[in-house]
N, C-alpha and C positions, 0 to 999 in steps of 0.2 A: 312269637313262632314265624319263622319263615315260609312263607305259601307255597303251595309246589308250581312248579311251572306247568303252562297248561298243555305242554307237550311230554310232561313226564312220564306218562305212560307209553309213547312212543320210544323214548329214550331207555326206557327200563326193556323193550321189545327188543331192541338191538343188540344190547349185550346178554340178553335170556336165551331167546330164541334163535338160538345157534346151529341149530341142525335143521333152521327152516329158511328158506330162499327169502328174501324181502327184497322190495325195492324202496328205496328210501328217496324222498324228494325233500332235499334240506336246499332252505332258502339261505341268502346272504346273509354271514355272521351268525348261522345257527351253534356253530361248533362241529361240523361234520367231521373232521380229522380227530376229534376227541373222541366222539363216537366210535369210529373204527378203529381207534385204540382201544377203546374199553370193550368192542366185541372181540378182537384177535386175543385180547387178555382173557377173557373167557373161553376162547375156544382152547388155551393154552390150557388153561386151568382143568378145561373138560379132559385133557389129556394127547390132543391133537399135537405132533411134532410142527414145531414154527418152521420147518422145513419142507411141511407140504401146505401150507398157506401162501394161495399167491395173491398179493396185495398190489395191484396194479393202479398206478398213479398217471397223471399228465405230462409231468414233468421230471427229471434227475432230480432239481432242485425239492421238488414235493416228496420224490421217493425217500430221502435224506431226512427230511423233518419229521418225516412218518416214523422211518426207524427210530431215530432218535427220542422220540415222544414214547415210542415203545420200550425202548431200554431204560429212560429215566423211570417206567412204569415197574419192568421188571424188576428195577435195583429196587425199588420202595418194597416190592413182596418180599424179595431175598431179605430184604434188612428185618424185616416184619418177624421173618422164620415162623411163619406159620402153617397151614397143612399144605399148602401150593410152594410150599419152598423148594422141595427137590425140583417140580415142574418147572419152577420160573427159572432156577437156576441151571437146569438145562437150556431152556430156552434162548437165555440170556448168550450162555456160551455157543449157540449155534446160530443167534441172530444174523452172525457177518455171513452165513451161507442160505438164510431164509431169501424164497424169492419176491423181493421188494423192491419194485422198481416199476419202468415204462413197460409199456408192449412189446416195443422193440427189445427190451432185455429178455423179457420172456420168451420171445421167440429167436431170438440169437441161442440163448440155453436149449430151448427143445433142439434146433439144427443142430448144437455142437457134438450134442449126442447122437443123432442121428445123420451124419451128412451123408454118407453113401446113398441114404434111399431118396435124397434128392439129388443126387447127382453132382454133391460138391466133394472136394477132397477132403481129405483125415482133416487137415490144418486149413482154415481159409479165413479171411478177414475180412471189415467191413472199411470200405472207403472213407475217406473226408472228403470234403466240399472239393478241393483241388485236384485229388485222385480221380473223383468220380468225373470231374469236366473234363480233365486229359484223357481220360478212358473214353467217353462218349466223343469227344471230338474226335479222336485218331479214328473210329470205327466209321463214324459220320463220313469222314474224307474219303474211304476207302469205297463206303459204299456209294456216295454221290457219282463216283469214277464210274463205277460197276453196272449201276441202273442203266445207263444209256446206252448198254448194250441189249436191254428187254426193250424191242422196238414200241410194244404197249405202254409202257412206264416212260420212254423217251418221249412219245409222242404227247401224250397226256401232259408231264411235267412240261414242256414245250409249250403247249398252248395255252396251259395255267399263269406261265411265265409271261406269256404274250397280254395276257390279261392283267398283269400289274403284280401278280405274286414273286416274292422277290427269294431269291435260293434263303435266305434268313430267315422266311416264313414256314418253309418247308423243316427248316431245323428247328425251330421253337413247337412246331406241331408234334414234331418226333419225342422232343422231349416231355409234351405234355402225355401224349401216349405213355411213354415209359414212366411216368409218374402217376398217373391218373388211372390206366386200365389194367384192369387185374389179370386178363387173359388177352392179349390183342391176336392170338388166333382166332377170337371169335367174329373178327371183323374182316380177316384175309381172307379174299375170295382165292376159293380153289381154281377156278375158272372164269379169268377175268371177264366183266360186263362188257367190256369193249373190246371183243378179241381184236378186232379187224376196226382199228380207230377211224382210216381214213373212210372206208367204206358205210359206215354206221354214219359219221359226220355229213357225208355226202347225202344218202339218202333221208335225214333228217332236215338236211337245208332243202333239197330238192322238193321236199312235201312243200315245206312254207315257201318257199320261192315262187311255187306254181302258183299258191293264193296270193303273193302280194304281186307276182308282174301281172295278174290279174287286174287287180285293183290299178296299177298304175297306170297300166295301156287303158282300163276306162277313165281315168283322169286325163293321161295325154291325150286322149280323141277330143277331149274338151278346146284342145286348142284349135282345132278345123272349125268348131260354129263360131260365124262372121258376129253373134251376138255378145262372147265373150270378150273381151280386151285381153285375151291370154298374151298378145305379144307384147304386152308392157310389165314383162318380168323383172326387166330392170325396175321397176318405180312400185310393184306390187310384190308384199313381203309370203306371201301366200302362194302366190306364182313362182317365186324364185326357190321356195321349198319344193315345189312339186317339179320344178326342173330338176334342183340334185336329186330327187328320188329318181326321175327317168335315169338320169347319168348312171345313177347306185344301180339300178336295175341292170342297167347294161354290162358295169362291172362284176357285177353277180354272175351273169350268166356267163361271162367270159372265162371265172375262175370255177363256174361249175366243170367245164369244160377242158381244165387245165389238168395237166398232170399231178398235182396237189390240192386234192378237193377240199381237204382240210380248211385251206385258207379262204374258203368259202363262209366258215363258220366265224373265222376272223374278223371277215367284212362286216358280220352282220351286227358283231358287238359292238358296243358302247365305248371300249377302251379303243378303238381304232375308226375313231367317230368321221375322218376327212373319207372312207368307204363308203360308210352308211348313213346316211343324217339321222340323229336320235333326236331331232329337237322336234318339239311337242307345237302344233299349230296354234296352240292358243287362240287368239282377235285378230290372226294375221290376216291381211288383203282387205280390200275394198270390196263390198259388193258388189258395186256398179261393174267392175272388173269381170264377175263372176254371172251378171245378169239378175241378181237381184239376191236375198239374205238366203231364201232357200237354197237355192244353186251353190252358193258358197260353202253353208254349212252342210251339204251333202258333200261336198269336197273335202271339208275339215273330218267326217266322222270316217272317211274311206283312208285318210291320213290315219287317223286314231286306230283306225283297224290293222291298218299297214305295221304300226309300231307295235301295237298290242302282240300281234304275231311274229314279229321279230323276236322281242321279249321274250314270248313263251320259250321261243325255239332255243334261243340263247341261254336260259333258264333251265331248260331240259339239259342242254347237253354239258353246260358248266356243273350241275350235279351229278352228272355221271363223269365226268372227268375228274370231281373232288373226289367222288368214291372211288375211283381208281388208285389216284395217287394214295388217298388214306390207305388202302388197300395194301398198297407197297411199301409205306410208311409203317404199317403194322409188322410187315414180313421183317422190316429193318431193325423193329424192337425187339422180336422173339430172336432174331442172331445174335441181337447184343447183349439181351440177358443170357443166351446160352452160352456168351463167351464169357461174359461175368461168372456165371455159374462153373465153366470147366476152370477157368484160370484162380478160382477161390478168392474172387476181389468182388466181393456183393456192396450192395448200398443196403441203405436204412430200408426202401421201399422192397427191396429183394429180400429182407428176411423175413418182411410179411408176409409177401406172398408166396416165398417157399415154405413158411410154417403153415399157411395153411393148403397148399398142394399136400403137404406132408401128410395133414390131418384128414385129407380129402381122400388120397387115392392110394394112402399104405394100406397094409395088411390089415384086417380088426383088429388081430391080437395083439399087433404094434403098437396101434390107436389107443386100445387099452389100457397099454403098459405105460403110455405117458400120462394117458387121462388119468390113471391111479396114484401119479405124483404127485397130485394135487389133490389133497381132501377137502379143501374151501378155496373158492373162486371171489375174490372183493376188486371190485372196479371203481375208482373214486373218479368223480370228474366225467361220468356217465355221459353227460349231455354231448359231450365233446369228442364220442367215438366215432369213426368211420366205419362204412359196410364191412373193411376187410376186418378190422379189429372185432366187430362186433360176432363175425361168423367165426372167428377163431375160438373168443370165449364161449361160445354156443356149441362149438365142438368137443373143446376141454371139459366143459361140465356134462356133456353127454346128449344136449340136443342135436342128434345126428340126422345130417342130409335131410330135413324138411323147415318147413318155414316154421319162425318162431311162434306165428300165431296159430299152429298146428299141433297143441299141446297133446299127444299122444301119452305121452309118458313121462315120469317125474325125473329131471336131471340126475344124474349119479351125484355131483357134488353139490352141496348147499352152494347157492349164486347171493352175493350183495351187491347191489348197485348202490351208489348212492350219487347223486347230481341234481340239480336245479335247470329245467327247459328254459328258465328266464336268464339264466349266463352262458347261456352256448353262444358264442361270439368266435369261434374258429374255424369258418367256412372254408376259409381262404387255405388251410391246410386240411381238408377233406373231412373236415367233421358234420356228419348231417345229421339234425335234428330228428329227422325221421325214423330215424334206429330207436331213438330215446321213446318217441312217443309209439312205436308199435309194442315196443315190451312192455311199456306201462299201462296201456290199453286191453294187452293180453294177460297180464298179470290180473291175479284175483284181488279184490277189494279186502281180504285178510292178510295178503301179502304187501299192501301198498301201505307206506308209513311215511307221515309227514314230520318233518323237523320246522316249525315257524317261530320259535322264539328268539329272537335277534340280539345278541349280547354286546354287538358294536353301537348300532347309533342309538340317538334318543328318541324317544317317543313321537315327536313331531315331525323329524326325519322321516320314521316309518310309517307314519301314519301318511304322511305328504306320497311316499312311495305307494303305499295300496290304494291311493286314490287313486294316482295318475297310470297305473300300471295293472291293475290285476285285472280289471273290466277286460283290456285288450289280451291278457295271457290266457284268460279263461276262454274266451270266445274261439281266439285261432288255435291254442293245444286240444281242446275237447276233453281236457282235464277239469276236474272239481277243483273252483279257486283255493287258494290256500294262502291268504294275507298275513304277513308277519307280526308278531307282537314282541313290543320292546320292554326292558326292564330299567332302562335308563331314563332319566330324568333331562330335562332342558339345564344348562349350564348358567346361565344369564339372562336377564331381561330382555336380550336382544332375540328378533325371531330367527330361528334355527334355518329355515328354509328361506330364501330369496333369489326370486328372477329380477336379474338387473337390466335395463335400457340405461341407454344415454339419452338424459333432458336435452341435449341439441337437436333431437330428431324426434321429438314427442310431438312437436305439432310440424309441418311441413306444406309447404306450397302443392295446390293441387298439379299432378302431374309429375311429381320431382320423383326420382329414382334414385335410391341408393349404392353406389357403386362396388362391386366387389373389395376394391381396396379400401374405401371407405368403412365397410363391415369389418374387416382385420381390424382396421386401425380402432374404432369402436370398441373392438374386443378388449384390444391391448388396454385400451386406457381402463375400461371397466375393471379387467383384472388390478392394474395398479392401482385405481379408486381404494377396491376393497380392500387390498393387502395394507395400504395408507392407513386406512379408517381402522384397521381390526389394530394393526399397532396403537397408532396415535391416543386412540380412546380407549386403549386396553380392553379392549374383551377377551371375558373369560371362557376358559375351557376346563373340563374335569381332568387334573392332574393325578397323579398317584398318591398325592397325600391330602386331594380336596383342590379346590377352586386355584385357577393359577391364570396370570395375563398370557395371550397367545404370543407365541414366539414366532420368528420365519421360518423356523424348522417344522412348526407343528402345520406349515400349509401345504398342500399338494394343489397344484394346477394339472389338470385332467384334459387330454385333446383328443378327439376322435382321430384326428389325422396331424400331419407335420407343417401344412402349408402356413402357419401361422408364428412358428417359431423365430424366425429371424427376427423380425417384429417384435417378437416379444422380449427375446434375447436383450435386444438393442434397448427397448423400454425398461427393462430391469434395471442394467448396468447404468442408465441415465439415472435412474432412483435410487443408485448405491445400495440396489437389495441383492445380495450374494444369492448363487441360486444353482442346483445341480440339475442336468439335465443329458439327453442323449440326442443324437439327431443321424438320421440317413444322408449321408452326402457320397457324390461321386467323387472318390480319391482321386481318379486321375484326371480330372477336370481341372485341377490346381495346376495351374501355368510351369509352375518349376518340376512338379513331375512330370508333366506333360512332355517337356523339354529334354528331362534326364531320358524319356524314352525313345525320343526323336535322334538323341546321341545313340542310345543301344541300339535304335535299328539300322543307322548310317553303320556302326560297326559292325552288324550284322551283315548288310548289304552295303560294301563300301564305294560300289562301282554303281551303284544305283542313282542316278542323278538328281531325282526328285528327293530321296532320302537326304542325299548328301546337301541339298539346297538347304532342306528345311533345320537341319544340325547347323550347319553354316549359320544361319540368319538368327539363330536361339540367341536366348542372353547370356547362355553358356559359352559359346564360341564366340560371340559380340561381334559379328559381321553384317553391316549395316546394307539395304539392297545398294546405296551406292558402292561401296567396297565391292560388291559382288559385281557390278558391271565394269567398275576400273578394272579389277581381273580380267575379267573375260575378255576383253577387248581385243587385246594383241593377240589373242588366239582364236577370236570369235565365238567361243562359247564356253562356260564355265565348264563342262565337260572336257573340253580341248584342253583347259589352262590345267585343270587337274592332274590331266594324264602328263602334260608336261611337267609338272612340277615332281610328277611321280619319278619320272624318266630324267630328271636334272638338268633338263634342256628347255626351260620356260625363257619366252623370248625375251629381246633386249626391253626395257622399261626403265623409265623417267626415274630421278631420284624419289620422287615422290609416292611412287609406288613400292619402293623399298620394305617399307614396316607390315604393309599389307601382305607382302610377296611371304616373308620372314612368317607372321602368322598364320596365313595358309599353309605353308609347309609345315608348322606346327600342328594344325589341325589337321591335317593328312595324316601325320605321322601318327599323331594319338588315335586316330580312326582304323588305320591299319594294325597298328600294334593290338586295339581290342580285338579286331578280327581275328588275329594270330590268337590272342591270349583267349576268345569262345572257343579254339579248336580244344583246346587242352583243359580249360578250367570250367568249374560249374556256372550255372546262370545266377547265382546267389555272390560268386565270387567276383564274375563280371560286375556286379551291380555294383557292390561295394567299391571295387576299382572306381568306376566313375563317381560314385559319391564322393569319396576320399580325393580324387584329382581334383574335381571343382569346388570342393570345400561348399557342399552345398548346406551341411548344418549352419556354416557361417552366413553363406546367404541368407539362409533365413531369418538370422538375425535381423535383417535388414526388411524383413517383409512386412505388411500390416498386421500379421499375426504371427509371430514365428512359433509358438508352441502348436499352434494348428498344423502347421508346415512337418515340425518334427515328429509329430504323431504320425501323421501320414509317411512319413519318410520312415517310420518304425514298421507301420504295416505293409509299406512294398518289401520291407528287407527281412520280414516275417514270411511273407507269401513266397518271395523269392527263395528262401531257405526251406520252405515245406516243399515248392516245387522241385529242387532238386533234392530231396531227399527222397521224393518218388523213384529217383530214377532216372528220370526224363533229363533233367541235369542240363543239357542244351539249351545256349543261348537265343539261340535261332526261334525253337518251339516256344520258351518262354514269353519271347517278344509277340509272337502272331496270336499267342494267348490273352495276354494283356491288351494287346491292338484289338481283338475282339471284345474284350470287357468294355473297352474305352467306346466302341462304337454301339453298346447295347446299353450303356450309359446304366450300367450295375451300380448298385450304391452300398454302403457300408455305415454300420453303425459305428459313429463316435460321440466322445462323450464331449460335454461340454459345459462350462461355468466352474465351480470348486469342488472340493474333498465334499463327501457325505459329512453333515455336522447339523447340531441344532440350531445353528446361523443359518442355514442355506434353505430356501423356497424348493421345492423339489418339482419337476417339470416332467412327466411322462405320459405315454398314451394309455387311453383307457386298457388295451390290451396287457401293457406290463404292469398296471396296477392290479390287475388280478389277483384275488388271497391276500392284498395288501390292506392297510385301513389308514385313517387319516383325520388328526382333529378336524381339519377345515379342510375342505373340499371345493375347489373353484372349478368348474366345468367350464369349458371355453371353446374355441373354434368349431363354434355351433353353425356359423356360416358356410361350411362343409355340404356337400352332396351326400344324400342317403344310398345314391348307389356308386359301384364301384365302376371306373372304365377299365374296360378291356384293351390287351394288345390288339393289332391285326388278326393274331391267330386267337381262337376263342374255342377249348373243348367242354361240353357240357355233357356228364355223365349223372342224368338224372335220375330221380325213383329212391335214392338212399337205400337204406337197408335192403328194403324189395327189390333192390337190383342184385344183391347177392341171392338172396332166397332165389330167384327167378334164375340165375347162373347156373343153382346147384339142382332146380326142380324143374321149373316150367319152361326154361329155354332162355335166349340171351336179349338183353334189352337193348334196343337202338341208341347207340351214340348221335349227339348233334356236334358238328364244327362248323367252324369258318377259318378259311385260310388268307381271306382278306373281302373289302366290304363288297364286292360283286361277286364273289366267289365261296359259297357255303352249301353245306348239304342240306338237303330235303329234311324240314321241320325243325332248321336251326332258328329261323325267326320265333317261331313260338317257345323252343326250347330258352331263348335269351329272354323272353319277356318274362318266362317263368323266373330266371334267374335273376331280374330285376326284384320280382315279387321279393322273393326269399332275401335280397338283399335291404329291402325294407324293412322286412321284419327282425333282421338281426340289429340292423341301425337302433330299431329301439330294446332289442336286447343290450347293446352296446350302453344306452342312455342307462338302463336300470343297472347295469352294474357300475359305470361311474357313480352313479348318487350313492348307490348303498356303500359305498367306500366313507364315507363321511360320519364321523364320531359326534362332531356338537356342531357344526354349521356347514351349512351346504348352500354353495352360490353358482346360481347358471346365468352365464351373460348371452344377451338376447340381444343380438346386432340389428337392430330394425328399427324403423319409423313405427309411431303411434298408428297411425291407417293399417300398416300391414300386421302388428300385432293383434289389433282389431279383427281383422280378418283372420287371422292364423286361428282364432280361438272358435271360428263355427267350421275347421276343416275335418273336425274328427266325429265321426260315428258310427257307432257300432264296431266292426273289425277294417273300417275301409280306411285306409291310410295313403290310398292312390294320387291324391291331389297333394300330397305333400311332399316336396322337394328338398328341403332343407333341415338338419337337424334342429335350429332355433324352432321351425316351424312345427314339427313336431313336439317338441317340450312345452310348446305355447299351447299347443292343442289341447296334448293329455292332461296337463296341471289345472288344477281348479284353483291354483293360486292367483291373484292379481300379479302385473308385472310393476314393478318397482323403477321410476323414471328418475336419476340420479347424475348430479354433475360431475364431469369427467373433467373438470380442468387441470392438466398436467403443468400449465406453465413454472410452476414453483422449480426450480433447478436445486441440485443436490451435487455438493462435493462428497466425493466418496472418501472417509475419512481412513478406511482401508487401505487407499492410496498414500496416505502420509506417512514421511518418516522423518527420522532424528537419528544421525548417527547407527542407523543400522544395517546389517549386511543383510538383505532378503535371499532367497536362491536367485540363480540367473532368469530360472523361468519365471519367476513369480516377478523380476524387476523388467523383464520384457512385456508379460502381459499388464504390467502396470502402465507403460510407456504407450503401447498401442491398443489398449482394451478399448478407447472409446473409437475407434475406428474401425469397429466388424459391422462387416454384412449390412451395410445401407443401401440396399439396392433399392428399395422404395422411397417416395417421399421428396422431399426437397429443403433439405441439410444442406447447410452450408459449414464448412469445415476451415475453423479460423488458421488453423496449423497450416492450410493448403493455398490460402487467401495470397495471391500475387497478382500485382499489376502486370498486364501485358502477358501472363503464362497461362495457359492451359488447365482446365481443373482436373488435373489426371497425374497419377504416381506414375512417373517416366522408369522405364524398366531398365536396368544399367546392364552397360556391355563390357565384357573382360577384355582384358587386352591380350591376354595371351591366353588359349585354353586350359592349360593345365594348373596355372597360377592360383596362390589363394591371395593373391593381391585384390584389394577391393576393385570392384569393377568399376567405381566411380565415386567423387569424391565425398559425395553423401554416405557411403557406406563407411568411411572414416568418421564421418559425423555421427552418425549410429553409434560408433564404437565410443566416441568422446561421451556422448549423452547417456549411454548405458554406465558409464566409469563413474560419472559427476552424478549419476542420480543415486549411488551407492558410496560418493565419498566422504572421508571423515575429514571435513574442511581444515579443524585445528589440528590435523596431523598428518601433513603433506606425506611423509616418509610410508606409513602404512599405508596410505590411500595408492602410492605407487607400487607398492608392493603387491596388495590385494587386486589392484586392477591389472597387473601383469598376468598373475595368477588366474584371473576372470578370462583374459584374450586368451591365453594358452587354453585353456581348457575347451573353448571355442574352436580351436584350431586355426586361429589367425596365423600368420605366417610371420617372425621375429620383426619383418622390415616393416609391417605395419604397426605392431607391437611397439616398435620404438617410434615412427613416428605418431602416433596415438599417444604415448607416454610424453611425447614431447610436447605436444598441445595440453596434455593435463598437466604439465609441469607450469608453463604460464597460466593456466586456468584458477590454478591453486595461490596464482599471486594477483589475482584481481580482487582489491578490496571488498565488493560487494558480494564475491562469492565467498573470499577468505572469513568475513565478519556472520556468514549466515550460520546460526548454529541452530536455533529450533525453527527450523525449516519446513517446507512442504515443498515434494520434489516429483515432478513427472505425474501431476495430480490432475484425472480428466474433469471436465467442468460443460454443463449441458444446460441451455434455457432458449425459451423464446423471447427475443429480443423486438418490443416494437416496432412497426415499420420496416423491421428487416426479414424476419423470419426465423425460424428455428436452425441455431448454431450448437457446435458443439467444439471442442478443442482440448489439447494438452498442454499445460504449463510447465515448464522447464523446473522453475524456482520462484518460489516465494517464502515471505516471511514480515512479522510484522513487527516496527521500532516506534516509538512514539504515538502508539494509536494510528499509524498510516502502516498500511500494507503495500507492499514494493514486490514487483514483478519481473522477472526476468526471463529473457529467451536467448538462448546459445546460437549462433551462426557460427560454422566452421568454415571458413574461408581459404581462398589463395591467397591474397595480398590484400594488404591493410591501406592501399592508395586512395586518396581522395577520392576521386573519380570512382573508382571502384565503391567505397562504402556510400557515397552519395545517392549514385544508383541503385544500392539495394536496399536502402533505407526508402526510396520513392517506390520502391518495390513491394516491401514487406509493411508498410505504413497501415496499410488495412489491417494487417495481422494486430497491429499492436493498439487499435482502436479497439477489434472484438475483443481481446481479451481483457482489458479494462472495462470493458461493458459487462461482459461475461460474469467478472469478480463483484461488479457492483451489485449485480442482479441477485448474488447470492444472499445479500443485507447481511455481513458478516458483524456489523457493527464498528467498522473501522473505516477510515479514509483511504481511497484504492489511489495510488498515485499513476502517473502516466508509465507505462511498459518502459524497459529499458533493453536495449540488445546489445549483448556482448558478442563483438566479433572477434574468433580465437584464430590465431595461426601458431605454428610453431615457433616463430619469433616474435610476437607479440600480440597485443590485442587492444581494440577500442571499445571501451561502453558508450553507449550515445542514446538517448534518449529518442521514443519513435514520436516521428513526425506528427502534427496534428491533423487531424482529417475530418470534413464536413460531413454530416451522415448524409446527404444528399450525393456526395462522392463517391462513399460506401456504397449505398445501394446502387448505383449505376453499377459498381463494382460487380456487385451480387448478381445482378442480373445478367449481365454479360456473360456470365460461368454459366455450364450448361452441367449441372449435377449429374446427368445421365453419363458424362462421360468418366464417371469418379470408377476408379479401377482399383478395387480395396484387397482384390485377392491375389 
């Protein structure tokens, strides 16, 4: 007999008490979606039309999943042909029309039925991200010109700019107001606080000046006293400060009597320190110079009083200026929203604001009609609801124009809230846990239901989660504890929960401090060591048919932030572990993408000297600084030289300049043509023209990571197409739009690694893992800070759900904001500190979410020393976490488990078998990844790249420069070499004819021009005649290898060709060169001998069970080849060579 679940009564209530309002606290893995589906089916069976059941989900994906599960249950009901057959059949037919979706989709549906009531046209639409950004930028540009016609606004903005605020700060604050503030009219002054700014500034400054000047005169009078050595000002630091204060007083008096008294305010501010000294007296000055310590201390106190008075008046006026400017920005946002409303182009934020406005201000009869459209309202993930969304739900349910904690009448529609306060992790999206807690505390005990049987995690993981987190949550939420219970047992003999630290830091010397880079490295090592142990030792997990060994696809690495991802990607590749992830990058920081937009800017403004200069210097145009100097000299400047070329009378020049002049003519002609094209073609068409003209796809194949560049080019093309589709179209405004994104360093999510499959470890942020589950979870990146850093502008809209309640009942809740570190509103510092406390609390919830994703095994990396771990154990007491700074400290403090110190030696190298090929033709993308995979994102550490190790050559990828701007010819011989390498990697060595045909097709698909294809194929024909290549049958090609070599360090490289004959591993490296003359080859051998030594050493370190022969270089030209054994090199010579290199010069992007 199966025992009933301990929360079976709660589950029964959810599906049976359909006429009652229920508030369900559903813990992680307790099946809340299943409970929602059961309740909806019961409501349908009671006769309620499914189109009147509003089921509000947090995401569109959750809505799709919920609708799918409902459909499956209804299909079962229909198949059974029972009493509810008719109701189930009707519900199934109408399911597509049911209001199951996000709160935004519900709001949009309400607005679509009542557009005129909120001032929308009959037909309106919701803008996407690009449209919204465009609309905002256009309105802002117009506003920022007009605003200086208002003297109050102009003076206020100008003074704040003098204090260090940038126009971009004002722009960002306006965006924040639009995104966060429900009704900006509450903060827009009808009568400006500083109606006559100059007069008010003058009065404020005069008052404080009178006090300051009196003190200065008192100090200055000391100079007349013979007992003070005041004349020694050049030797006494305090006397120097006094002297500067006296001078500042004189300047201040002069400013106060000038025609621009507001300058006096600037003289007092710390941003213009030369006018008024702000240095603290500290211990400046010698007591003997001031007649003894008491007299000197008296002077010090007087100076401190001056500084306090100065700071006081500056802060007072700055706060008034901020309030003034904030009011002006609120006015802009009001007009902006009106413009969107009138134009029928609204944002997702407008959907909610307008819906709430409709429910608040529409005639009662209309509100009742809207409310009667929904017989039941259900809210999923209620803990992530923001105040506006909560108020919409309240008004739809019948709780009208009063705070939710004033329950005067029963709502008309039964409410069903389901959520978990322990999993509220979306504050950055506006979610406010206060709303959840207000509803929970105001709901009667009879209406509260707890689901706490976890079907996901085994018993040991659940017990650890309860022991670590429940006390904290009970204390901070004020709600009764609701610990989870599990129905699953552990899967094998290993401990389900492990907190792991590196044994290398278990015992450290006194005073040792582990750096941030070392912490990241430790975490990466712990992750790799854990994965290898799980796989190598065959740890077991629960599968569908019983216990089975862990596979890579069972493992998820969860990170609170993305700081560790580059190191983690590199380490996984080095170990031959496939993975799937996504990372946030700045698309436009890619050098080739950046240069693409340099050309577009120059095309938009071909007569702008600076734009032209940058375009010509780009690798696409290919002019060096010396080229531009040579071209400028005959006419005195580059601008005059370009103008002379445009007019056709470039001055007489030497024969050496002929080629450069022709190239410059071609470049100018291309840019002028692009300018003409931009007048009649869309931004998208112009972008494609440049990409095609410069063969950027082909150029990308010679970069360190072609697939990444190709993805970025696709992103840029899609964005340009979206821009052009909005009707904006014009290239100039598009380039300005992208330039601003570059300046703001905006980032985009990009996929990294392979395709989703059972062989891939998954890497994701904790936020992305919400709602998912994994057999094995490794929580890492715990060296991250618990508090978020904010940009220079910061808007705090505190109070949570109470904000909305007060807004509609008891007045306006104040906002706190910061324009700049020295310009913020009254109360900002207090509000910002409160924000930090909320960040800390959310960090606890993030850890809870991460740890409850695990089904069978949970690992937590602790990047700390033994002493730090021991100290962290003492940090937690009751609900106080104020002394905890990092995630690892929090987890150590909360957990009652001991931390295990494990070995993390990752010296064993791995040759990835996925990179080996024998007569296989992979896709071009896969082939390029194989060639360049090992050279990804090595921005930290001291790795030596064997493939780049050359004597007397900097450790850097040189950017190739094209000979003509519109040619697809390779811009350097290295590009031809890259094509040769690509084709040889996929060649069928014993079938030259088929190899040539497939290589031509490959190069043609890459967009390579016929001349270059001919050159590459000529070299390939020669290569296929080389016996060592022709005889390579079962070979490994383009395979990456990594190892730590004793006495040298960490080394990686990519070996072109290797195969085993008679127990010997033969290794070959191709070199595409221009000549096979003895002097050239001998010089090349001397230059590359370090590579040959390291390739052999790397292969030997793999312990492949074969003898590794010396590396052989195969020099290839279109006319012949030479195969030469790599010269011998001593370890000392190699080490000197490696030390001479500067790894920080490595440019792999």
